C-alpha positions as CSV (number, residue, x, y, z in Angstrom):
1,M,113.3,99.2,47.8
2,Q,115.8,96.8,46.2
3,D,116.9,93.5,48.7
4,K,119.7,93.7,50.9
5,N,123.1,92.4,49.3
6,P,126.2,91.0,51.1
7,S,128.2,94.4,49.9
8,I,125.6,96.8,52.2
9,E,125.8,94.6,55.1
10,E,129.8,94.6,54.6
11,F,129.9,98.2,54.2
12,C,127.7,99.0,57.5
13,A,129.6,95.8,59.7
14,H,132.8,98.1,58.6
15,G,131.3,101.5,59.5
16,Q,130.2,100.2,62.8
17,A,133.4,98.8,63.6
18,A,134.9,102.3,62.6
19,L,132.5,104.4,65.2
20,R,133.9,102.0,67.6
21,A,137.0,102.6,66.8
22,G,136.2,106.4,67.0
23,D,137.1,107.1,63.3
24,H,134.5,109.1,62.8
25,S,135.8,110.2,59.1
26,R,136.2,106.5,57.7
27,A,132.9,105.6,59.2
28,S,131.0,107.9,57.3
29,E,133.0,106.9,53.8
30,Y,132.0,102.9,54.9
31,Y,128.3,104.2,54.8
32,R,128.3,106.8,52.1
33,S,129.4,103.3,50.1
34,A,126.5,101.3,51.5
35,L,124.1,104.0,50.3
36,E,125.4,104.2,46.9
37,I,124.1,100.7,46.5
38,D,121.0,101.5,48.1
39,A,120.2,105.0,49.6
40,E,117.2,103.9,51.3
41,N,119.2,101.7,53.6
42,L,118.1,102.3,57.0
43,S,121.2,100.9,58.7
44,A,123.3,102.9,56.2
45,N,121.3,106.4,56.8
46,A,121.7,105.8,60.9
47,G,125.2,104.9,60.6
48,L,126.2,108.0,58.3
49,G,124.1,110.2,60.5
50,L,125.6,109.1,63.4
51,A,129.1,109.1,62.2
52,L,128.2,113.2,61.2
53,L,127.1,113.8,64.3
54,L,129.9,112.6,65.9
55,S,131.9,114.7,63.8
56,Q,130.1,117.4,65.1
57,S,128.6,118.1,61.3
58,F,125.2,118.7,63.0
59,A,123.2,120.2,60.1
60,D,124.9,117.6,57.3
61,S,123.6,115.0,59.6
62,I,120.0,115.3,60.1
63,P,118.3,114.1,56.4
64,F,120.4,110.7,57.2
65,L,119.0,110.8,61.1
66,E,115.4,111.5,59.7
67,Q,115.5,109.5,57.1
68,A,116.4,106.2,59.4
69,V,113.7,107.2,61.8
70,T,111.0,106.9,59.1
71,G,111.4,103.1,59.5
72,M,112.6,103.0,62.5
73,P,110.6,105.2,64.7
74,T,110.9,103.4,68.2
75,D,114.5,103.3,68.1
76,P,116.0,105.2,70.7
77,M,119.2,105.6,69.9
78,V,118.2,106.8,66.4
79,L,115.6,109.1,68.2
80,E,118.3,110.5,70.5
81,A,120.7,111.1,67.9
82,L,118.6,113.2,66.1
83,G,116.9,114.9,69.1
84,V,120.9,116.0,69.7
85,A,121.5,117.2,66.1
86,Y,118.0,119.1,66.5
87,V,119.4,120.8,69.2
88,H,122.5,122.0,67.6
89,V,120.7,123.6,65.0
90,G,118.7,125.7,67.1
91,R,115.7,123.3,65.9
92,S,114.6,122.7,69.9
93,S,111.3,122.3,69.5
94,E,111.4,119.5,67.1
95,A,114.3,118.5,69.5
96,E,112.2,118.1,72.5
97,L,109.7,116.3,70.8
98,V,112.0,113.6,69.7
99,L,114.0,113.3,72.2
100,R,110.7,113.3,74.4
101,K,110.1,109.8,72.2
102,A,113.7,108.7,72.7
103,L,113.0,108.6,76.5
104,R,110.0,106.9,76.4
105,F,111.1,104.5,74.1
106,G,114.8,104.0,76.1
107,R,113.1,103.6,79.8
108,N,114.3,106.6,80.7
109,N,117.9,106.0,79.9
110,P,120.3,108.7,81.5
111,E,122.1,109.9,78.6
112,T,118.5,110.6,77.2
113,L,117.6,112.9,80.2
114,A,121.0,114.8,80.0
115,N,120.0,115.4,76.1
116,L,116.3,116.3,76.5
117,S,117.3,119.2,79.3
118,A,119.5,120.6,76.9
119,A,116.3,120.9,74.3
120,L,114.0,122.1,77.2
121,N,117.0,125.0,78.2
122,E,116.6,125.9,74.7
123,N,112.7,126.3,75.3
124,G,113.1,128.0,78.3
125,K,111.8,125.4,80.4
126,F,114.6,125.9,83.2
127,D,112.7,124.3,85.7
128,E,111.7,121.2,83.8
129,A,115.4,120.9,82.6
130,E,116.5,120.7,86.3
131,K,114.4,118.3,86.9
132,M,115.9,115.7,84.2
133,L,119.4,116.5,85.4
134,R,118.6,115.5,88.7
135,N,117.0,112.5,87.7
136,C,120.1,111.8,85.3
137,I,122.3,112.3,88.4
138,R,120.0,110.0,90.6
139,K,121.0,106.9,88.1
140,V,124.6,107.9,87.7
141,P,125.9,110.4,90.6
142,D,129.3,110.7,88.9
143,H,127.3,111.6,85.4
144,L,130.0,114.3,84.4
145,Q,128.2,116.3,81.9
146,A,125.1,116.4,83.7
147,R,126.4,117.8,86.8
148,H,127.8,120.4,84.7
149,N,125.2,121.3,83.2
150,L,123.3,121.4,86.1
151,S,125.7,124.0,87.6
152,L,124.7,126.3,84.8
153,L,121.5,126.1,85.5
154,R,122.0,127.1,89.0
155,L,124.4,130.3,87.9
156,L,121.3,131.1,85.6
157,K,118.7,130.6,88.4
158,G,121.3,132.9,90.1
159,D,122.4,130.5,93.0
160,F,126.0,130.6,92.5
161,E,126.8,128.9,95.9
162,Q,125.8,125.6,94.6
163,G,126.4,126.6,91.2
164,W,130.4,127.2,91.2
165,P,131.0,123.5,92.5
166,G,129.8,122.1,89.2
167,F,131.3,124.9,87.1
168,E,134.7,123.7,88.1
169,L,133.8,120.4,86.1
170,R,133.9,122.0,82.6
171,N,137.3,120.6,81.7
172,A,136.3,117.2,82.8
173,A,132.7,117.0,81.5
174,A,133.8,118.3,77.5
175,N,137.2,115.9,78.0
176,R,138.8,119.1,77.6
177,A,142.7,119.0,78.6
178,L,144.2,122.1,80.5
179,P,145.9,124.4,78.6
180,V,149.5,124.0,77.7
181,C,150.5,126.9,79.7
182,A,148.9,125.7,82.9
183,Q,150.0,121.9,81.7
184,N,153.7,123.4,81.9
185,C,153.5,125.3,85.0
186,G,154.8,123.1,88.3
187,A,153.1,125.1,90.7
188,P,150.7,123.7,92.5
189,D,146.9,124.9,92.0
190,W,145.7,127.4,94.8
191,R,143.3,126.3,97.0
192,G,142.4,129.5,99.2
193,E,145.6,129.6,100.9
194,N,147.0,132.8,102.3
195,L,148.7,134.9,99.6
196,K,150.7,137.2,101.2
197,G,154.1,137.3,100.1
198,R,153.3,134.8,97.4
199,S,153.1,134.8,93.8
200,I,150.2,133.4,91.9
201,V,150.0,133.1,88.0
202,L,146.2,133.6,86.4
203,Y,145.5,131.3,83.4
204,A,143.1,131.7,80.9
205,E,141.2,128.9,79.4
206,Q,138.3,129.8,77.3
207,G,137.3,132.8,75.3
208,L,138.7,136.5,75.1
209,G,135.1,137.6,77.0
210,D,135.5,134.9,79.7
211,T,139.4,136.4,80.1
212,I,138.4,139.6,80.4
213,Q,135.3,138.4,82.6
214,F,137.4,137.1,85.0
215,A,140.4,139.3,85.1
216,R,138.9,141.4,87.5
217,Y,139.6,138.9,90.4
218,A,143.6,140.0,89.9
219,K,143.3,142.9,91.7
220,P,141.5,141.2,95.1
221,L,144.2,138.9,94.8
222,A,146.9,141.3,94.7
223,T,145.1,143.2,97.6
224,Q,145.5,139.9,99.5
225,G,149.4,140.4,99.6
226,A,150.0,138.3,96.3
227,T,152.3,139.4,93.3
228,V,149.9,138.4,90.5
229,S,150.5,137.5,86.9
230,I,148.1,136.8,83.8
231,Q,148.8,134.5,81.5
232,C,146.4,135.1,78.3
233,Q,145.9,135.2,74.9
234,P,148.0,137.3,73.2
235,A,145.3,139.5,72.0
236,L,144.4,140.7,75.0
237,M,148.1,141.4,76.7
238,D,147.9,145.1,76.3
239,I,145.0,145.3,77.8
240,L,145.2,143.1,80.9
241,R,148.2,145.2,81.9
242,T,146.0,148.2,82.5
243,I,144.3,146.0,85.7
244,D,145.5,147.6,89.3
245,G,147.9,145.1,90.8
246,V,149.1,143.0,88.0
247,S,152.8,143.0,88.1
248,Q,153.3,141.2,84.7
249,V,150.7,140.2,81.7
250,L,152.5,136.9,79.6
251,S,151.4,135.1,76.7
252,N,149.6,131.8,77.0
253,D,152.3,130.7,74.7
254,D,155.3,131.5,77.5
255,I,156.8,130.0,80.1
256,A,155.4,131.4,83.2
257,G,158.9,130.9,85.4
258,R,158.8,130.3,89.1
259,V,155.5,131.0,91.0
260,D,154.7,129.6,94.2
261,Y,150.8,129.1,92.7
262,K,148.5,128.6,89.7
263,A,145.0,129.0,89.1
264,S,142.6,129.4,86.4
265,L,140.6,132.7,86.2
266,L,137.3,130.5,85.5
267,S,138.1,129.0,88.7
268,L,138.5,132.5,91.1
269,P,135.0,132.8,91.9
270,A,134.5,129.3,93.4
271,L,137.7,129.8,94.9
272,L,136.7,133.1,96.6
273,N,133.3,131.9,97.2
274,T,131.7,134.6,95.3
275,V,127.8,135.2,95.6
276,E,125.8,138.6,93.8
277,D,126.5,141.1,96.5
278,S,130.3,139.9,96.3
279,I,131.4,140.4,92.9
280,P,134.5,142.9,92.2
281,D,132.4,145.4,90.6
282,T,134.5,148.3,90.5
283,V,134.3,149.7,87.2
284,P,136.6,150.8,85.0
285,Y,138.9,147.8,85.9
286,L,140.5,148.2,82.3
287,R,141.5,150.9,81.0
288,A,142.8,152.1,77.3
289,P,146.7,153.4,76.6
290,Q,146.0,157.1,77.3
291,D,147.3,158.4,74.0
292,E,145.2,156.0,71.7
293,H,141.9,157.4,74.3
294,E,143.1,161.1,73.1
295,R,143.4,159.9,69.4
296,W,140.3,158.0,69.1
297,S,138.7,161.1,71.1
298,G,139.9,163.2,68.1
299,V,138.9,161.0,65.5
300,L,135.4,160.3,66.6
301,A,134.6,164.2,67.3
302,G,135.6,165.0,63.7
303,L,133.0,162.3,62.2
304,S,129.8,163.6,63.7
305,D,128.1,165.7,66.6
306,K,125.4,163.2,67.1
307,P,125.4,160.7,69.5
308,R,128.0,157.7,68.6
309,V,126.5,154.4,68.7
310,G,128.6,151.6,67.7
311,L,127.1,148.5,66.6
312,V,128.2,144.6,66.5
313,W,125.7,142.1,65.3
314,A,127.7,139.0,65.1
315,G,130.2,136.8,66.8
316,N,132.9,134.6,66.2
317,P,131.4,131.7,63.5
318,D,133.4,128.8,65.3
319,N,131.8,129.3,68.4
320,K,129.4,126.5,68.8
321,T,126.8,128.3,69.4
322,D,127.4,131.8,67.3
323,H,123.9,130.8,64.8
324,K,122.1,131.6,68.0
325,R,123.6,134.8,69.4
326,S,124.7,136.9,66.0
327,I,121.8,138.8,64.0
328,A,122.0,139.8,60.6
329,L,122.8,143.0,60.1
330,H,119.8,143.8,57.4
331,Q,117.6,143.1,61.1
332,F,119.0,146.4,62.2
333,I,117.3,148.3,59.4
334,P,115.1,150.2,62.0
335,L,117.8,151.5,64.2
336,L,120.1,152.3,61.0
337,E,117.0,154.3,59.5
338,R,116.9,156.5,62.4
339,T,119.0,160.2,62.0
340,D,119.2,161.4,65.5
341,I,122.4,158.8,66.2
342,F,125.3,158.3,64.3
343,V,125.7,154.3,64.2
344,M,129.2,153.0,63.5
345,S,129.8,149.5,62.6
346,L,133.0,148.0,64.9
347,Q,132.1,144.3,63.0
348,V,135.1,142.8,62.0
349,G,135.2,139.2,60.3
350,A,133.5,137.7,57.4
351,A,129.9,139.4,59.1
352,A,131.8,142.6,58.1
353,S,130.8,142.4,54.3
354,Q,127.3,142.5,55.3
355,V,127.9,146.1,55.2
356,D,127.4,146.0,51.9
357,E,124.3,144.6,51.1
358,L,122.5,147.5,52.3
359,P,121.3,150.3,50.6
360,P,123.5,153.4,50.8
361,A,120.9,155.2,53.2
362,N,121.0,152.6,55.6
363,K,124.6,151.7,56.2
364,P,126.4,152.3,59.3
365,Y,130.1,154.0,58.9
366,V,132.5,151.2,59.3
367,L,135.1,152.5,62.1
368,F,137.5,149.1,61.7
369,P,137.7,148.2,58.2
370,R,140.0,145.5,59.1
371,I,141.1,143.9,62.5
372,R,142.7,146.4,65.0
373,P,144.7,146.0,68.3
374,L,142.1,145.5,71.3
375,G,144.2,148.7,73.0
376,E,142.7,150.8,69.8
377,V,139.1,149.4,70.2
378,A,139.4,149.9,73.6
379,A,140.2,153.8,73.1
380,A,137.3,153.7,70.2
381,L,134.6,152.2,72.8
382,E,136.0,154.9,75.8
383,N,134.5,157.6,73.2
384,L,131.2,155.9,72.5
385,D,127.9,157.2,73.4
386,L,127.0,153.7,73.5
387,L,127.7,150.3,72.3
388,I,124.7,147.9,71.0
389,T,126.3,144.1,70.4
390,V,125.2,141.0,70.5
391,D,126.3,138.6,73.3
392,T,130.3,138.6,72.4
393,A,133.7,139.7,73.9
394,L,133.2,143.3,72.9
395,A,130.4,143.2,75.4
396,H,132.8,142.5,78.0
397,L,135.6,144.6,76.9
398,A,132.7,147.3,77.2
399,G,131.7,146.4,80.7
400,A,135.0,146.6,81.6
401,L,135.7,149.9,80.4
402,N,132.2,151.0,82.1
403,V,130.9,152.4,78.7
404,P,127.5,152.2,78.0
405,V,126.8,149.3,76.7
406,W,123.2,147.2,75.6
407,T,123.9,143.6,75.1
408,L,121.2,141.4,73.1
409,I,120.6,137.8,74.1
410,T,119.0,134.8,73.3
411,H,116.1,133.5,75.4
412,F,118.1,130.7,76.8
413,P,121.2,132.8,77.2
414,D,124.7,131.7,78.9
415,W,124.9,131.4,82.4
416,R,126.1,134.8,83.1
417,W,123.1,136.8,82.2
418,M,121.1,134.7,84.6
419,L,117.0,135.5,83.8
420,D,114.6,138.0,83.9
421,R,116.4,141.1,84.5
422,D,118.1,143.9,82.3
423,D,120.8,144.6,84.1
424,T,124.0,142.0,85.1
425,P,125.8,142.1,88.5
426,W,128.9,141.9,86.5
427,Y,128.9,145.1,84.9
428,P,127.0,148.4,86.1
429,S,126.9,150.1,82.7
430,M,125.6,146.8,80.9
431,R,121.7,146.7,80.2
432,L,120.3,143.4,78.5
433,F,117.9,142.8,75.9
434,R,116.4,139.9,76.0
435,Q,114.8,137.4,72.9
436,P,110.9,136.6,74.9
437,T,110.7,133.6,72.7
438,P,113.3,131.6,70.9
439,G,114.5,133.3,67.5
440,N,112.5,136.2,68.4
441,W,115.4,139.1,67.2
442,G,112.8,141.0,65.7
443,A,111.2,142.2,69.2
444,V,114.3,142.7,70.6
445,I,115.3,145.2,67.9
446,E,112.1,146.6,68.5
447,D,113.0,146.9,72.3
448,V,116.1,148.8,71.5
449,S,114.2,151.1,69.2
450,Q,111.9,152.2,71.4
451,A,114.9,152.4,74.5
452,L,116.6,154.9,71.9
453,E,113.7,156.9,71.9
454,R,113.8,157.3,75.7
455,Q,117.8,157.5,75.8
456,N,118.9,160.5,77.2
457,F,122.5,161.0,75.6
458,D,123.4,164.4,77.8
């Protein structure tokens, strides 16, 4: 290694200043300039790795952080940064080891406790993860991320009573603003006041699946005597109009107009004190347009007289957890080889091209060669005998339509699927297939194959 020179020190100093200012892109440029002079410089590797991590370029950050750790094996900041990067790319076992070292050398730093809990979650060590979060909160009672993550763990374990209050920290913990439609609505937040003769707008916050799952609460509010509007993603507007009790559905780009109250769809479980036995589970609560239902009935009937099984193997690639939930299509070949069912791809987006990589004999029938309105998708789903899907919005849509759906989920699942059960109180028609160990989709596909052997489609 060549001796450090002022140029490297200057670049690193500028990089540190840029990091402090939150300019991660400029920080990366300075540190890359330093590494052009000395590729093994520890400070430059650590700085560039941290800048990339903060830019959410998790995979790109890892080589630089690993290089820094070789020369700074007891530096808690570098160890923690590497551990966080490992968590985000699915290398949870390595993340746990590195973060335990960071915790030891950092003397139980609260941030490290919170990050280690995430790695433990990924490894299915839920009780130990909860212990780490509680230790963090004991040290820093107002640690928003730890309190929110603890709420997700409580929900995962089925403890709704303790879980919902912390779930309300989801936006503050992520430093995420409310949707613009909520910010522009002048109505006060609904806190459980009597709704008889009142109007309320329920707005969507996050993904399509979340909106579908929690839109079920519109009917109970209408039953209380409220005039209920929903403000949601444009793709869902037509299908949400079919919910009983909904008077109006708006795009989240629209102005809601004069209403008495507003509420996030995701806040309704807490506001209505939902426990497992009180989840509104009357299905279907969504319906496809009748003309589309009849049209797709004819289309699917003309394809095959075998049981019609839909398949979705990948979610939105922009989702930060997509690398965990999506499955390569070739792993489904044991199902695609079956001759007793007619398998149809409902996959859209970039992952749909994986069909072209399969041998002709194993290719599913492509039902949607391009993205279709969700009303059409719902009509097709209603005419399936079964949908097999990873954890996507279509899983929620099928459940809300009361279509038989088998959902394939990770070893550490999203909180809503809870633990150690193959059913869900959210959707009576859904069956869950869980990874027995992290990343083990092969065992899941084998379980699905065996379940198909026993499935009665009559």
